[in-house]
Structures are given as structure tokens and as C-alpha cells.
C-alpha positions in Angstrom: 41.7 -29.0 -202.1 45.7 -27.9 -201.2 48.9 -29.8 -201.7 49.9 -32.2 -199.0 53.7 -32.6 -198.0 54.2 -35.9 -199.8 52.1 -34.5 -203.2 48.6 -35.9 -201.9 45.9 -33.6 -201.9 44.6 -32.5 -198.3 40.5 -32.2 -198.5 38.4 -28.9 -198.2 41.1 -27.0 -199.0 41.5 -24.9 -202.3 44.3 -26.1 -204.8 47.3 -24.1 -206.1 49.3 -25.0 -209.3 53.0 -25.5 -208.6 54.7 -23.3 -211.7 57.8 -25.2 -211.7 56.3 -28.3 -213.2 53.2 -27.3 -214.8 55.3 -26.9 -218.4 56.7 -30.3 -218.2 55.6 -32.8 -220.7 53.4 -35.8 -219.6 54.1 -37.6 -222.8 57.4 -39.1 -224.5 59.4 -36.8 -226.7 58.7 -37.3 -230.4 60.1 -40.2 -232.7 62.3 -37.5 -235.0 63.7 -35.9 -231.6 64.9 -39.2 -230.5 66.4 -39.8 -233.8 68.0 -36.2 -233.6 69.7 -36.9 -230.6 71.2 -40.0 -231.6 72.4 -38.6 -234.6 73.8 -35.8 -232.9 75.6 -37.9 -230.2 76.9 -40.3 -233.3 78.6 -37.2 -234.8 80.1 -36.3 -231.8 81.3 -39.6 -231.2 82.7 -40.0 -234.8 84.7 -36.7 -234.3 86.1 -38.1 -230.4 87.0 -41.5 -232.5 88.7 -39.8 -235.5 90.6 -37.5 -233.1 91.6 -40.4 -230.8 92.8 -42.0 -234.1 95.0 -38.9 -235.0 93.0 -38.4 -238.3 92.4 -34.7 -237.5 95.6 -33.6 -236.7 98.5 -32.3 -238.5 100.0 -34.6 -241.2 103.0 -34.6 -243.5 102.5 -36.2 -247.2 105.3 -37.1 -249.6 105.5 -36.8 -253.2 108.2 -37.6 -255.7 108.9 -37.4 -259.3 111.9 -38.0 -261.9 112.4 -36.7 -265.3 115.0 -35.1 -267.6 117.8 -36.4 -265.4 116.5 -35.0 -262.4 114.5 -36.9 -259.1 112.1 -34.6 -257.1 111.0 -35.7 -253.7 109.0 -33.4 -251.5 107.8 -33.8 -247.8 104.4 -31.4 -247.3 102.1 -30.3 -244.6 99.1 -32.4 -246.1 96.8 -31.5 -243.1 97.6 -28.6 -240.9 95.9 -25.7 -239.0 96.1 -22.2 -238.4 99.5 -21.5 -236.1 100.7 -25.0 -236.7 103.8 -25.6 -238.2 103.9 -26.3 -241.8 107.6 -27.4 -242.8 108.2 -28.0 -246.7 110.8 -30.3 -247.2 112.6 -30.8 -251.1 115.2 -32.9 -252.0 116.3 -32.3 -256.0 118.9 -34.7 -257.2 120.8 -34.5 -260.6 121.7 -37.7 -262.1 124.3 -35.6 -264.1 125.3 -32.8 -261.5 123.8 -29.3 -261.2 124.4 -26.1 -263.5 125.5 -22.8 -261.8 121.9 -22.6 -260.2 119.3 -24.7 -259.1 115.7 -23.4 -260.0 112.7 -24.1 -258.3 109.3 -23.1 -259.2 106.5 -23.3 -256.6 102.7 -22.3 -256.7 102.3 -18.6 -255.2 99.1 -19.7 -253.5 100.8 -22.1 -251.0 102.6 -18.7 -249.5 99.7 -16.8 -248.9 99.0 -18.4 -245.8 101.9 -19.1 -244.4 104.3 -17.4 -241.9 108.0 -17.8 -243.3 110.8 -18.3 -240.5 113.3 -19.3 -243.1 114.8 -21.0 -245.6 117.6 -23.5 -245.3 119.7 -23.0 -247.3 118.6 -19.7 -248.4 117.7 -18.7 -252.0 120.5 -16.6 -253.5 117.5 -15.2 -255.8 113.8 -15.1 -256.0 111.2 -14.1 -258.5 107.7 -13.7 -259.2 106.0 -15.0 -262.2 102.1 -15.2 -261.4 101.1 -17.9 -260.5 104.6 -19.2 -259.5 107.2 -18.4 -257.1 111.0 -19.1 -258.5 113.6 -19.8 -256.1 117.2 -19.8 -257.2 119.5 -22.1 -255.4 123.3 -22.5 -254.9 124.4 -25.9 -256.2 126.1 -28.2 -253.4 129.5 -27.8 -253.2 129.8 -31.7 -253.6 127.5 -34.3 -254.9 124.6 -34.1 -256.5 121.8 -34.0 -254.4 120.5 -30.7 -252.9 118.3 -30.5 -249.7 115.9 -27.7 -249.2 113.6 -27.1 -246.2 111.3 -24.4 -245.6 110.5 -23.5 -241.7 106.7 -22.0 -241.8 104.0 -21.9 -240.0 100.3 -21.4 -241.1 99.1 -17.9 -240.2 97.2 -17.4 -237.4 93.4 -16.8 -238.1 93.2 -18.7 -241.3 90.1 -20.4 -242.0 89.7 -24.0 -243.5 90.5 -24.3 -247.5 92.3 -26.7 -249.6 95.3 -25.8 -251.6 96.6 -27.4 -254.8 100.4 -26.5 -255.4 102.6 -27.1 -258.1 106.4 -28.0 -257.6 109.3 -27.8 -260.7 112.8 -27.9 -261.2 113.6 -25.6 -264.1 116.5 -25.8 -266.3 116.8 -22.7 -268.6 113.5 -21.4 -267.3 111.9 -24.8 -268.5 110.2 -27.1 -266.0 112.5 -30.4 -266.3 110.4 -32.3 -263.4 107.3 -31.3 -261.6 105.2 -32.8 -258.8 102.0 -31.7 -257.2 100.5 -32.3 -253.6 97.5 -30.6 -251.8 97.5 -28.9 -248.7 94.2 -29.1 -246.6 94.2 -26.2 -243.5 91.7 -27.2 -241.3 89.6 -24.8 -239.4 
């Protein structure tokens, strides 16, 4: 028998197999395959929903501390990605006024993955005492609030990681107030 034009067979002819459909399964998919597809679809849907709610994109965080006559505030890149801006804004308020310089100590690990653009204002001096980088800034000409901004980006090609960083105001090379923050670099 031979297959007819509409799928039936014609009597008296020999049968040939259609190679395009011979490998198709005639049984329903197994239960674990169905669940694996459902889980995969659910994970993709979860990613789309989280992205739609802007929970996976760049985000800034804030931290603050007060001690020793100083108040320290920082706005930092809490969640970021390679090539994205990673601004750091630091505000130091001295209740009794500033001395000749304002010393800030930051973890050096934060700077391993950043492409610097510039500090505003620029530090008067910079030194390293691993695992710290110490910057000295001139005090503001008037008032007792110093605002510092770092214009930076996460370096291209960086893989995801979580960096914990500390920030301190130093007086006579000793920390008087400090805060910590965490930066999550997403892949």
C-alpha cells in the first residue's frame, strides 16, 4: 500500500515511510519535562517582573553616622553594573568647625573596579595605607559642611561581586566617625 494524497493508504501499493514524521513521539511528554518547562517559564517571568519594577537596575543607597562632633553622610552606588555610573557623594559636617584639613579614609577595594572621572572638589593630598586610601581635602572657605562628590563608572568587563566598604573621618590620623556600605555589582 502507498500513502494517498490525504494521508490514507491506496490498496495494492507498497508502503514507504515519511522520514519527516517518523521520529515524532506519539506519547505525551513526561511529568518532569512538563514541570521543568513550567519552572523555566516561571524563572523568566520573575526576571521580567523584577526588571519591570526596577529592582534589578542601578540603585543608590544612603548611610550616615555621627560621633566625635562630626556627622558623616554618604550616598553610594548600592546596585550597579559594568559601564554604569557609580557616583559617590560624601557630606561631612563638623559641629565645632574644621581644622586645617579634612581627612577621609575609604576602603581601597572599592576603587579596584571603578574608572575615575574626577573628585569635586579635588583632594589636596592622597595616600595609601592598605586596605585604606586616605584623602585630605581643604576645608570649605565658609561654614562647617564639606560636600564631596566622586564621578566614577564601574569599569567595563567587570563580573558581578559584592564589595563591603568603610568610610571614616580622621582627626590626627585616628577615625572619629565611620560608616560602612555595600556595593553590589551585577554581571
